[in-house]
Legacy VTK file of the C-alpha trace (Angstrom):
# vtk DataFile Version 3.0
C-alpha trace
ASCII
DATASET POLYDATA
POINTS 286 float
-5.235 -9.966 4.303
-6.898 -12.100 6.979
-5.518 -9.910 9.637
-7.245 -7.038 7.279
-10.605 -8.420 7.076
-10.560 -8.780 11.156
-9.645 -4.916 10.925
-12.551 -3.928 8.821
-15.339 -6.240 10.396
-16.599 -3.502 13.105
-17.062 -1.331 10.201
-18.795 -3.803 7.901
-22.676 -4.338 7.572
-23.982 -6.672 9.809
-24.414 -9.361 6.866
-21.376 -8.023 5.722
-19.932 -9.667 9.226
-21.590 -12.529 8.584
-19.550 -13.414 5.450
-16.263 -12.499 6.912
-17.322 -14.341 10.066
-17.860 -17.180 7.920
-14.210 -16.824 5.787
-12.350 -16.097 9.261
-13.436 -19.861 10.486
-12.726 -21.493 7.684
-10.194 -19.741 4.960
-9.099 -22.530 3.410
-12.711 -23.585 1.688
-13.699 -19.962 1.330
-11.236 -19.998 -1.056
-12.785 -23.061 -2.744
-16.969 -22.880 -2.324
-18.796 -21.569 -4.911
-20.971 -18.585 -4.165
-24.017 -19.442 -3.782
-22.677 -21.645 -0.927
-20.885 -18.834 1.104
-24.415 -17.261 0.735
-25.504 -20.150 2.164
-23.453 -20.897 5.158
-23.521 -16.995 5.308
-27.336 -16.917 5.874
-26.763 -13.872 2.834
-27.405 -13.120 -0.303
-24.932 -14.016 -2.864
-24.220 -10.030 -3.993
-23.831 -9.554 -0.559
-20.905 -12.134 -0.636
-19.324 -9.671 -3.444
-19.970 -6.739 -1.612
-18.033 -8.108 0.926
-15.322 -8.818 -1.030
-15.505 -4.814 -2.557
-15.938 -3.552 0.861
-12.065 -5.228 2.406
-10.524 -3.273 -1.123
-11.114 -6.661 -3.854
-12.741 -6.087 -7.380
-14.848 -8.982 -6.431
-15.616 -12.321 -5.358
-12.994 -13.767 -7.864
-9.922 -11.039 -7.751
-10.889 -12.124 -3.695
-10.526 -15.577 -3.751
-7.792 -15.911 -6.435
-5.639 -13.682 -3.542
-6.445 -15.846 -0.595
-6.138 -18.567 -2.452
-2.296 -17.788 -3.276
-2.178 -17.036 1.288
-3.668 -19.810 2.377
-1.830 -22.381 -0.017
1.612 -20.456 -0.367
5.061 -22.763 -0.011
6.977 -20.304 1.646
6.382 -20.149 5.664
4.908 -17.071 6.573
5.512 -17.012 9.993
8.003 -14.753 10.965
11.142 -16.137 12.234
12.596 -13.260 14.447
16.480 -13.082 14.495
18.315 -14.550 18.151
21.169 -12.951 19.929
22.861 -15.857 19.282
21.944 -16.493 15.731
25.192 -17.379 13.682
25.715 -15.028 10.518
24.296 -17.971 8.235
21.576 -18.018 10.845
20.437 -14.156 9.959
21.020 -14.490 6.583
18.180 -17.234 6.076
16.102 -15.834 8.394
16.409 -12.555 6.966
15.949 -12.995 3.527
13.219 -15.517 4.335
11.267 -12.978 6.182
11.443 -10.528 3.076
10.145 -13.165 0.569
7.451 -14.672 3.150
6.516 -11.052 3.250
6.544 -9.909 -0.197
4.333 -12.915 -1.264
2.228 -11.958 1.845
1.558 -8.621 -0.180
1.577 -9.891 -3.738
-1.772 -11.505 -2.278
-2.840 -8.915 0.300
-2.425 -5.966 -1.927
-5.752 -4.758 -3.323
-5.835 -3.972 -6.583
-8.898 -1.696 -6.724
-7.733 0.522 -4.349
-4.054 0.747 -6.778
-6.184 1.510 -9.751
-7.932 4.476 -7.766
-4.590 5.268 -6.682
-2.564 5.636 -10.229
-5.774 6.822 -11.561
-5.567 10.213 -9.394
-2.176 10.331 -9.803
-1.966 10.777 -13.322
-4.783 13.058 -13.796
-2.735 15.110 -11.237
0.546 14.925 -13.372
-1.051 15.613 -16.518
-2.508 18.817 -15.230
0.417 19.979 -13.738
-0.739 19.379 -10.287
1.341 18.741 -7.343
2.626 15.382 -6.144
3.580 15.543 -2.404
4.945 12.642 -0.836
5.192 12.513 3.418
6.669 10.739 5.925
9.012 10.664 8.800
11.867 8.564 9.521
12.154 5.142 7.815
9.421 6.046 5.653
10.827 9.708 4.906
13.659 7.582 2.984
10.932 6.118 1.345
9.097 9.459 0.791
12.312 10.405 -0.935
12.821 7.563 -2.995
9.328 8.048 -4.126
9.563 11.730 -5.107
12.756 10.649 -7.310
11.179 8.209 -8.919
7.758 10.570 -9.918
10.180 13.705 -10.651
11.572 11.298 -13.543
8.222 11.336 -14.927
8.217 15.365 -15.292
5.661 15.499 -12.337
5.532 18.525 -10.382
6.254 16.565 -6.892
8.445 16.643 -3.649
8.904 14.594 -0.856
9.379 16.283 3.002
9.825 14.826 6.111
9.862 17.486 8.434
6.490 17.805 10.313
6.363 21.896 10.257
7.262 21.415 6.763
4.329 19.039 6.120
2.208 21.084 8.010
2.828 24.260 5.722
2.856 21.701 2.691
-0.511 20.239 3.098
-2.002 24.048 3.797
-1.053 24.859 0.414
-2.431 21.751 -1.454
-5.489 22.553 -3.217
-8.097 19.943 -5.617
-6.471 18.386 -7.933
-3.663 17.681 -5.573
-2.057 14.371 -4.134
-0.798 13.868 -0.978
0.943 10.323 -0.501
1.616 9.604 2.895
3.748 6.811 4.310
4.376 5.246 7.385
4.886 1.607 8.738
3.544 2.537 12.279
0.537 4.708 10.791
0.233 6.500 14.609
2.756 9.556 13.957
0.808 12.957 15.199
2.990 15.013 12.514
1.420 12.561 9.480
-2.064 12.251 10.937
-2.336 16.392 11.540
-0.991 16.566 7.771
-3.454 14.429 6.547
-5.822 15.944 7.464
-5.200 19.424 6.877
-4.460 18.006 3.099
-8.144 16.496 3.127
-9.962 19.643 4.307
-7.719 21.520 1.403
-9.551 18.986 -1.159
-5.924 16.965 -2.081
-6.853 13.084 -2.839
-5.420 11.353 -0.063
-3.305 7.995 -1.047
-2.390 6.268 2.604
0.605 3.709 2.383
0.610 2.089 5.792
-0.889 -0.631 8.358
-5.137 -1.414 8.105
-5.581 -1.003 11.704
-3.765 1.809 12.143
-5.344 6.031 13.032
-3.978 6.906 9.741
-5.851 4.183 8.101
-8.909 5.410 9.102
-8.441 9.114 7.685
-8.592 7.312 4.420
-12.397 5.685 4.615
-13.699 8.855 3.028
-14.492 10.281 -0.385
-11.169 11.203 -2.160
-9.260 9.244 -0.192
-7.330 5.503 -0.718
-5.737 3.487 1.795
-3.028 0.876 0.388
-2.312 -1.049 3.188
0.522 -2.214 4.267
0.568 -4.863 6.835
3.368 -7.760 7.911
4.751 -9.120 11.269
8.162 -7.974 12.422
10.463 -7.572 15.080
10.963 -4.137 16.002
13.008 -4.702 19.201
15.834 -6.221 17.358
16.609 -4.872 13.828
15.451 -2.108 12.295
12.218 -2.012 10.289
13.372 -3.463 7.117
10.708 -5.605 5.653
8.374 -2.736 6.212
10.845 -0.384 3.629
10.496 -2.890 1.146
6.404 -3.447 1.257
6.373 0.060 0.905
8.746 0.936 -1.812
7.390 -2.153 -3.672
3.818 -0.341 -3.386
5.298 2.704 -4.999
7.268 1.009 -7.907
3.537 -0.180 -8.361
2.648 3.645 -8.326
4.943 4.522 -10.554
4.492 1.828 -13.088
1.185 2.680 -13.475
1.507 6.019 -13.705
4.352 5.713 -16.487
2.010 3.682 -18.417
-0.453 5.653 -18.339
1.202 8.586 -19.244
2.249 6.713 -22.257
4.691 7.055 -24.992
5.825 10.888 -24.938
7.771 9.675 -21.817
10.437 7.498 -22.928
12.264 10.158 -25.400
12.350 11.882 -22.196
13.621 8.878 -20.019
16.039 7.971 -22.626
17.882 11.462 -22.608
18.125 11.294 -19.245
19.462 8.301 -19.177
22.358 9.001 -22.179
23.252 12.621 -20.200
23.754 10.222 -16.673
25.957 7.563 -19.142
27.948 10.782 -20.212
29.201 11.596 -15.918
30.529 8.228 -15.949
33.996 7.352 -16.106
35.300 5.498 -18.771
36.307 1.821 -17.550
LINES 1 287
286 0 1 2 3 4 5 6 7 8 9 10 11 12 13 14 15 16 17 18 19 20 21 22 23 24 25 26 27 28 29 30 31 32 33 34 35 36 37 38 39 40 41 42 43 44 45 46 47 48 49 50 51 52 53 54 55 56 57 58 59 60 61 62 63 64 65 66 67 68 69 70 71 72 73 74 75 76 77 78 79 80 81 82 83 84 85 86 87 88 89 90 91 92 93 94 95 96 97 98 99 100 101 102 103 104 105 106 107 108 109 110 111 112 113 114 115 116 117 118 119 120 121 122 123 124 125 126 127 128 129 130 131 132 133 134 135 136 137 138 139 140 141 142 143 144 145 146 147 148 149 150 151 152 153 154 155 156 157 158 159 160 161 162 163 164 165 166 167 168 169 170 171 172 173 174 175 176 177 178 179 180 181 182 183 184 185 186 187 188 189 190 191 192 193 194 195 196 197 198 199 200 201 202 203 204 205 206 207 208 209 210 211 212 213 214 215 216 217 218 219 220 221 222 223 224 225 226 227 228 229 230 231 232 233 234 235 236 237 238 239 240 241 242 243 244 245 246 247 248 249 250 251 252 253 254 255 256 257 258 259 260 261 262 263 264 265 266 267 268 269 270 271 272 273 274 275 276 277 278 279 280 281 282 283 284 285
């Protein structure tokens, strides 16, 4: 959460920068102080404090302070524990599980509900009007894109997932206003994904980007019709496969899927029940 504020700091207006610097100086006090005292300490007006919270992706001061309090007071350690070469299997189990749990709790506190609300609304509108929803990712993120497509097509959505850079460019070129492109990247620095996002944006599609908040790809989500679902985490890229980022991206996809399913309503239930019935028929009797 604090990393996101640091990344957004240069783009904030001067008055909101003062609020951000107050937060970064003493996050624990920021979470407990009333808005009047926060405004006094930052030498800004009370509405400026609220605008700052919204500028960094939260619904307002109450939402921001709730997430901040959880972040600074959480009992699970938030320090990434890197796996060492001489670790025994028991050590590896503890470190890998602890890292995953800590990252999920971090994300619970950091996830901006306002951004998710916008993304769910955009995806629901595309689904209702039979517009296209496309998922782009490469490498590990390509696997998440495939998982997202698998979840969304069961909702009766016109959706595909592509992990090939050339196919992504061709697909993005065919997008139109009302379509959605969901772009998933751990690093946010893939040239193929940056190009696909830029083309989709120029074609008028809604861009939903799941990536690190300080990345070049995240910067593309700052304009109108573009939505950033920031996913920030510490991870040891040199020692093992980036499983933590994949878990967080899968969680983000699950949130989007659940939100869209709820908005599409009860007519989905018979279809999903029939799918389960037909799948059960494919199992061996035991």
